[in-house]
C-alpha positions in Angstrom: 118.9 136.0 104.8 121.9 137.3 104.4 123.7 139.5 101.6 125.9 136.2 100.1 122.7 134.1 100.1 120.4 136.8 98.8 123.4 137.1 96.1 123.4 133.5 94.9 119.6 133.2 95.1 119.5 136.2 92.8 122.5 135.3 90.5 120.4 131.5 90.1 116.9 133.1 89.4 118.9 135.6 86.9 120.5 132.4 85.1 117.2 130.5 85.0 115.5 133.4 83.5 118.1 133.8 80.9 118.1 130.4 80.0 114.0 129.9 79.6 113.7 133.3 77.8 116.7 132.9 75.5 115.7 134.6 72.2 116.9 131.6 70.1 115.9 128.3 72.1 114.0 129.8 75.2 110.7 128.7 73.5 112.0 125.4 72.9 113.0 125.1 76.6 110.0 126.3 78.0 107.9 124.0 75.9 109.7 121.2 77.2 110.0 122.2 81.0 106.2 122.2 80.7 105.7 119.0 79.1 107.9 117.5 81.7 106.0 119.1 84.5 102.7 117.8 82.9 104.0 114.8 82.7 105.2 114.8 86.3 101.8 115.7 87.2 100.2 112.7 85.1 102.5 110.0 87.0 102.0 111.7 90.3 97.7 111.5 89.1 98.3 107.6 88.2 100.4 106.9 91.3 97.8 108.3 93.8 94.7 106.7 91.7 96.5 103.7 91.8 97.5 103.6 95.8 93.7 104.7 96.6 92.3 102.1 94.5 94.4 99.3 96.5 93.4 101.1 99.6 89.7 100.7 98.6 90.0 97.1 97.2 92.2 96.1 100.4 89.3 97.5 103.0 86.4 95.6 100.6 88.5 92.5 101.2 88.8 93.1 105.1 85.0 94.0 105.2 84.1 91.0 103.5 86.4 89.1 105.3 84.6 90.1 108.5 81.4 89.7 107.4 81.9 86.4 106.3 83.0 85.4 109.7 80.1 86.9 111.5 77.5 85.5 109.2 79.3 81.9 108.6 76.9 79.2 110.1 77.5 75.3 109.9 79.5 74.4 106.5 78.5 71.0 104.6 81.3 68.7 104.7 82.0 69.0 100.8 82.1 72.8 100.6 84.7 72.5 103.5 87.1 69.7 101.7 86.6 72.2 98.7 87.9 74.8 100.4 90.8 73.6 102.2 91.5 72.0 98.8 92.2 75.4 97.5 93.8 76.6 100.7 96.5 74.0 100.0 97.5 75.1 96.9 98.7 78.1 98.2 101.1 76.7 100.8 102.1 73.0 99.5 104.0 72.0 96.8 102.4 69.1 96.2 98.5 69.6 97.7 97.5 66.6 95.4 99.1 64.3 97.8 97.1 65.2 100.9 94.2 63.6 101.6 91.5 65.6 103.1 88.5 64.5 105.3 85.6 67.0 106.9 82.8 66.0 109.4 81.2 68.5 111.2 84.0 71.3 110.7 86.4 68.8 112.0 89.2 68.6 109.2 91.6 65.3 108.9 94.4 65.8 106.4 96.9 62.7 105.6 100.0 62.4 103.8 103.8 63.0 103.2 104.6 66.8 102.9 107.9 68.5 103.3 108.7 69.6 106.8 109.2 73.4 106.1 105.7 73.1 104.8 103.9 71.7 107.7 103.4 74.6 109.9 101.9 76.7 107.1 99.5 73.9 105.8 98.1 73.8 109.4 98.2 76.8 109.8 96.5 77.8 106.3 93.5 75.1 107.0 92.8 76.0 110.6 92.0 79.7 109.3 89.4 78.5 106.6 86.0 79.6 107.7 83.6 76.7 108.9 86.9 74.7 110.1 86.5 74.1 114.0 89.3 71.7 114.3 92.2 70.4 112.4 93.6 66.8 112.9 97.0 66.7 111.5 98.0 63.7 110.4 100.8 64.9 108.1 104.1 63.3 107.8 106.8 65.8 107.1 109.7 64.2 104.9 113.1 65.9 104.8 113.8 67.3 101.1 116.5 64.8 99.4 119.0 65.7 96.8 118.1 68.7 94.1 115.7 69.8 96.5 113.5 66.6 96.0 110.9 65.2 98.3 112.3 61.9 99.7 110.3 59.2 99.2 109.6 55.5 101.0 
């Protein structure tokens, strides 16, 4: 370390010592610094705990999905329809407008959907456990004025 840098570091250390050990306000300043340091440590611990909990939950979910796909057998038609209906609620603006039929893993979708939703709907249904094939009979509709679906 060159002499100028050592001088600057020494000056900064002296100023910090004077600030923290001042006879009138030093005690308050040290307590405040201690409290701020403790709060920062607690905040970092909460952050790390939350991240590790989310990571563990994500790993458990991934394991459950892998286990479900490995042990999946034939699914009865009514259960498959219910699974598809539940999945549609995540990707379709109007899932009730879509008729769902299932027979031995083959799912038939009928109804009017937004043109921008069609690919997401078919992809979501195809990814559902127990679906062997998706017969897409959906009719894409362009959005009308104000974003409303055009009607017949």
